C-alpha positions in Angstrom: -38.9 22.2 -62.3 -40.1 24.6 -59.6 -43.9 24.9 -59.1 -45.0 28.5 -59.6 -48.0 30.3 -58.1 -51.1 30.0 -60.3 -53.1 32.9 -61.9 -55.5 35.1 -60.0 -58.4 33.7 -58.0 -60.8 31.7 -60.1 -64.4 32.6 -59.1 -67.0 32.3 -56.3 -67.7 28.5 -56.9 -71.4 29.1 -56.2 -70.8 30.4 -52.6 -73.2 32.9 -51.1 -71.9 36.2 -49.6 -72.5 34.7 -46.2 -70.5 31.6 -47.0 -67.7 33.7 -48.5 -67.6 35.8 -45.3 -67.5 32.7 -43.2 -64.6 31.3 -45.1 -62.7 34.5 -44.7 -63.3 34.4 -41.0 -62.0 30.8 -40.9 -58.8 31.7 -42.7 -58.2 34.8 -40.6 -58.8 32.7 -37.4 -56.2 30.1 -38.6 -53.6 32.7 -39.4 -54.1 34.6 -36.1 -54.2 31.3 -34.1 -50.8 30.3 -35.6 -49.3 33.7 -34.9 -50.4 33.6 -31.3 -49.3 29.9 -31.0 -45.8 30.8 -32.2 -45.7 33.6 -29.6 -46.8 31.2 -26.9 -44.0 28.8 -27.9 -41.4 31.6 -27.7 -42.9 32.5 -24.2 -42.2 29.0 -23.0 -45.8 27.9 -22.8 -45.5 25.1 -25.4 -43.0 22.3 -25.2 -42.0 19.9 -27.9 -42.3 21.4 -31.4 -44.7 23.6 -33.4 -45.6 23.4 -37.1 -47.5 26.4 -38.5 -50.3 26.1 -41.1 -50.0 29.8 -42.1 -50.2 30.2 -45.9 -52.0 27.0 -46.5 -55.4 28.0 -45.2 -57.3 27.7 -48.5 -56.6 23.9 -48.6 -58.2 23.0 -45.4 -61.0 25.6 -45.8 -62.0 24.2 -49.2 -61.8 20.5 -48.4 -63.2 20.5 -44.9 -66.1 22.8 -45.4 -67.4 20.4 -48.1 -67.5 17.4 -45.7 -70.5 16.0 -43.9 -69.2 15.4 -40.4 -72.3 13.4 -39.5 -70.8 10.6 -41.6 -67.3 11.5 -42.9 -63.9 11.2 -41.1 -60.6 13.0 -41.2 -57.1 11.7 -40.7 -54.3 14.3 -40.4 -50.6 14.9 -40.2 -48.6 16.9 -37.7 -49.6 20.3 -39.1 -53.1 19.9 -37.6 -54.0 23.1 -35.6 -55.9 24.8 -38.5 -57.8 21.6 -39.4 -58.9 21.3 -35.7 -60.3 24.8 -35.9 -62.1 24.1 -39.2 -63.7 21.0 -37.7 -65.3 23.0 -34.9 -63.0 22.4 -32.0 -62.8 25.2 -29.4 -59.6 27.2 -29.7 -59.4 27.3 -26.0 -59.2 23.5 -25.9 -56.6 23.5 -28.7 -54.4 26.1 -26.9 -54.9 24.0 -23.7 -53.6 21.0 -25.5 -50.6 23.0 -26.8 -49.9 24.0 -23.2 -50.2 20.4 -21.9 -53.3 21.1 -19.8 -56.0 18.7 -18.7 -58.7 20.5 -20.5 -56.9 20.1 -23.9 -58.3 18.3 -26.9 -56.2 15.2 -26.0 -56.3 15.8 -22.2 -52.9 17.5 -22.4 -51.1 14.3 -23.5 -50.9 14.8 -27.2 -49.6 18.3 -27.7 -49.2 20.0 -31.1 -48.9 17.0 -33.3 -51.5 14.7 -31.7 -54.8 16.5 -31.5 -57.8 14.1 -31.5 -61.6 14.4 -31.4 -63.8 11.4 -32.1 -66.8 13.5 -31.5 -65.9 15.6 -34.5 -64.8 12.5 -36.5 -61.2 13.7 -36.3 -59.0 10.7 -36.0 -55.9 12.6 -35.0 -52.7 14.3 -36.1 -49.7 12.1 -36.4 -46.0 12.9 -35.7 -44.8 10.3 -38.1 -44.3 11.4 -41.7 -46.9 9.5 -43.7 -48.2 7.8 -40.5 -51.8 8.6 -41.2 -51.8 7.2 -44.8 -52.4 3.5 -43.8 -54.8 4.5 -41.0 -56.9 6.4 -43.6 -56.9 3.3 -45.9 -58.3 1.2 -43.0 -60.9 3.9 -42.2 -62.0 3.9 -45.8 -62.4 0.2 -45.8 -64.5 0.4 -42.7 -66.6 3.2 -44.1 -67.2 1.3 -47.4 -69.3 -1.1 -45.4 -71.7 1.6 -44.2 -74.9 2.4 -46.0 -74.8 6.2 -46.1 -71.9 6.7 -48.5 -69.3 8.2 -46.0 -65.8 9.1 -47.0 -62.4 9.6 -45.3 -60.1 12.5 -46.1 -56.4 12.2 -45.3 -54.0 15.2 -45.3 -50.2 14.8 -45.5 -47.2 16.7 -46.9 -45.2 16.1 -50.1 -42.4 14.4 -48.1 -44.8 11.6 -47.2 -44.7 10.3 -50.8 -41.1 9.1 -50.1 -42.3 6.6 -47.5 -43.1 3.0 -48.0 -46.4 3.5 -46.3 -47.5 5.8 -49.1 -47.0 3.1 -51.8 -48.6 0.4 -49.6 -51.6 2.5 -48.8 -52.2 3.7 -52.4 -52.0 0.1 -53.6 -54.4 -1.3 -51.0 -56.8 1.7 -51.3 -57.1 1.0 -55.1 -57.1 -2.8 -54.7 -59.8 -2.7 -52.1 -61.6 0.3 -53.7 -62.0 2.4 -50.6 -63.6 5.9 -50.4 -60.5 7.7 -49.1 -59.3 11.0 -50.5 -55.6 11.5 -50.2 -54.8 15.3 -50.1 -51.1 15.9 -50.6 -50.3 19.4 -49.4 -47.4 20.2 -51.6 -45.7 23.3 -50.1 -42.6 22.6 -52.2 -40.4 21.5 -49.4 -40.0 18.1 -47.7 -38.8 19.8 -44.5 -36.0 21.8 -46.2 -35.6 19.8 -49.5 -37.1 21.0 -52.7 -39.5 18.7 -54.5 -37.2 18.3 -57.5 -34.4 17.2 -55.2 -36.2 14.4 -53.5 -38.7 13.2 -56.2 -37.8 12.0 -59.7 -41.3 13.1 -60.8 -41.9 16.8 -60.0 -45.6 16.4 -60.7 -46.5 14.4 -57.6 -49.9 13.3 -59.1 -47.8 11.0 -61.4 -46.7 9.0 -58.4 -50.3 8.0 -57.5 -51.5 7.3 -61.0 -49.4 4.1 -61.2 -51.9 2.5 -58.7 -55.0 3.2 -60.8 -56.1 6.0 -58.7 -57.8 9.2 -60.2 -55.6 12.3 -59.5 -55.6 16.0 -60.1 -53.7 19.1 -59.1 -55.5 22.0 -57.5 -54.4 25.6 -56.8 -54.0 25.5 -53.0 -53.9 29.3 -52.8 -57.4 29.7 -54.2 -60.3 28.8 -51.8 -62.7 28.8 -54.7 -60.6 26.2 -56.6 -60.3 24.0 -53.5 -64.0 24.3 -52.7 -65.1 23.4 -56.3 -62.6 20.4 -56.4 -63.8 19.1 -53.0 -67.5 19.1 -53.9 -66.9 17.4 -57.2 -64.5 14.8 -55.9 -66.7 13.9 -52.9 -69.6 13.4 -55.2 -67.5 11.0 -57.4 -66.2 9.1 -54.3 -69.7 8.6 -52.8 -70.9 7.3 -56.1 -68.0 5.0 -57.0 -66.5 4.2 -53.5 -63.1 4.7 -55.1 -60.0 6.5 -53.7 -58.8 9.8 -55.1 -55.5 11.7 -54.9 -55.2 15.5 -54.9 -52.0 17.5 -55.1 -52.7 20.9 -53.6 -50.1 23.4 -54.7 -49.5 25.8 -51.9 -46.7 27.4 -49.7 -45.9 27.5 -46.0 -45.0 30.9 -44.8 -42.8 29.7 -42.0 -40.1 27.1 -42.0 -40.9 23.4 -41.5 -41.1 24.0 -37.8 -40.7 26.9 -35.4 -36.9 26.5 -35.2 -36.5 26.4 -38.9 -35.9 29.9 -40.4 -35.8 28.6 -44.0 -32.8 30.8 -44.6 -30.6 28.4 -46.5 -33.1 26.9 -49.0 -35.6 29.6 -49.9 -35.1 33.0 -51.6 -36.7 36.2 -50.7 -37.9 36.5 -54.3 -39.7 33.1 -54.1 -41.3 34.0 -50.8 -42.5 37.4 -52.2 -43.9 35.7 -55.3 -46.1 33.4 -53.2 -47.1 36.1 -50.7 -48.4 38.0 -53.7 -51.1 35.3 -53.9 -51.8 35.1 -50.2 -55.1 33.0 -49.9 -56.6 35.5 -47.4 -55.7 38.5 -49.5 -57.1 36.9 -52.6 -60.5 36.2 -51.0 -60.5 39.6 -49.3 -59.9 41.4 -52.6 -62.8 39.4 -54.1 -65.1 40.4 -51.3 -64.1 44.1 -51.6 -64.5 44.0 -55.4 -68.0 42.5 -55.1 -68.9 45.0 -52.4 -69.7 42.2 -49.9 -67.3 43.7 -47.3 -65.2 46.8 -47.1 -61.5 46.8 -46.3 -62.3 48.4 -42.9 -64.9 45.7 -42.2 -62.3 43.0 -42.9 -59.8 44.7 -40.6 -62.4 45.0 -37.9 -63.2 41.3 -38.3 -59.5 40.4 -38.0 -59.2 42.5 -34.8 -62.3 40.9 -33.3 -60.8 37.4 -34.0 -57.5 38.4 -32.4 -59.3 39.6 -29.3 -61.3 36.4 -29.1 -58.2 34.2 -29.5 -56.2 36.2 -26.9 -59.0 35.6 -24.4 -58.9 31.9 -25.2 -55.1 31.9 -24.6 -55.5 33.5 -21.2 -58.2 31.0 -20.1 -56.1 28.1 -21.4 -53.2 29.3 -19.3 -55.3 28.9 -16.2 -56.3 25.3 -16.9 -55.0 22.6 -14.6 -52.2 20.2 -15.4 -53.2 16.6 -16.0 -53.3 14.4 -12.9 -50.5 11.9 -12.5 -53.1 9.1 -12.7 -53.9 10.2 -16.3 -50.6 8.7 -17.4 -52.2 5.2 -17.2 -55.4 6.2 -19.0 -56.0 5.6 -22.7 -53.1 3.1 -22.8 -53.6 -0.2 -24.6 -51.3 -3.1 -23.5 
């Protein structure tokens, strides 16, 4: 059974006009960052691979804005650029990392899939499918011993549920009762395989319930839905110190990676259906309806963001390459 886009956007979730405008800016910044990033890849500035977050912005915006980064931690997967932006990392440093420069987030040694910032409590992207699941379980166990009720949030795709690490991590997270939120970003395709073709249970929440973990689905196109879910779930986790599993139903606009054109497994009709509930357009329409911003003000904001990001790209291009001696740094033997 194919997952279909949900009804129109739900409501403002108690957010002020200033907070709503800030969330629109965040989503626009992620979308334009990814557009520029893909262009930089085509221009030969980025080596390795590139996984775009475009279309999934409401998931990160909802769940990361509700965190308290003075005490909470984030473990990520390889589609991590947008989350880095939301956690407050400088786009210039993120672009520099993509370009393999010494001023990058990971000193130019991690690239697209391995951003890292302990200062922002961001414990890294991971190029291994499901690789962060066990790490997040361990982080949750460590946080449980602290007195200020911190939590860990782990992001991963639907394909990660087919790994042994998922089952081991969910079992131990429940057994040890750790405050880790597992956010499955279900964009319908494990690389290029539909959910119903790789999972005997099309409702992925059912796969976590067997471990005694509370679960729910959330509309990943609706920033109000993700925000409301995050605030409620975090409160529950801080009180109970129990794990939680969320299946965020969303859609990636590009293929799995930059070389995947998604031509042989998606239809134009399906893409159009999901684009009709673009998370940015849904929020923008709400702001216009409520007379918080006009359409022209939103377009001006987008153009301002584009100009800022283009300037960051140019500065990142000028950053130095890592010194040869850096190869032997940050290595454990």
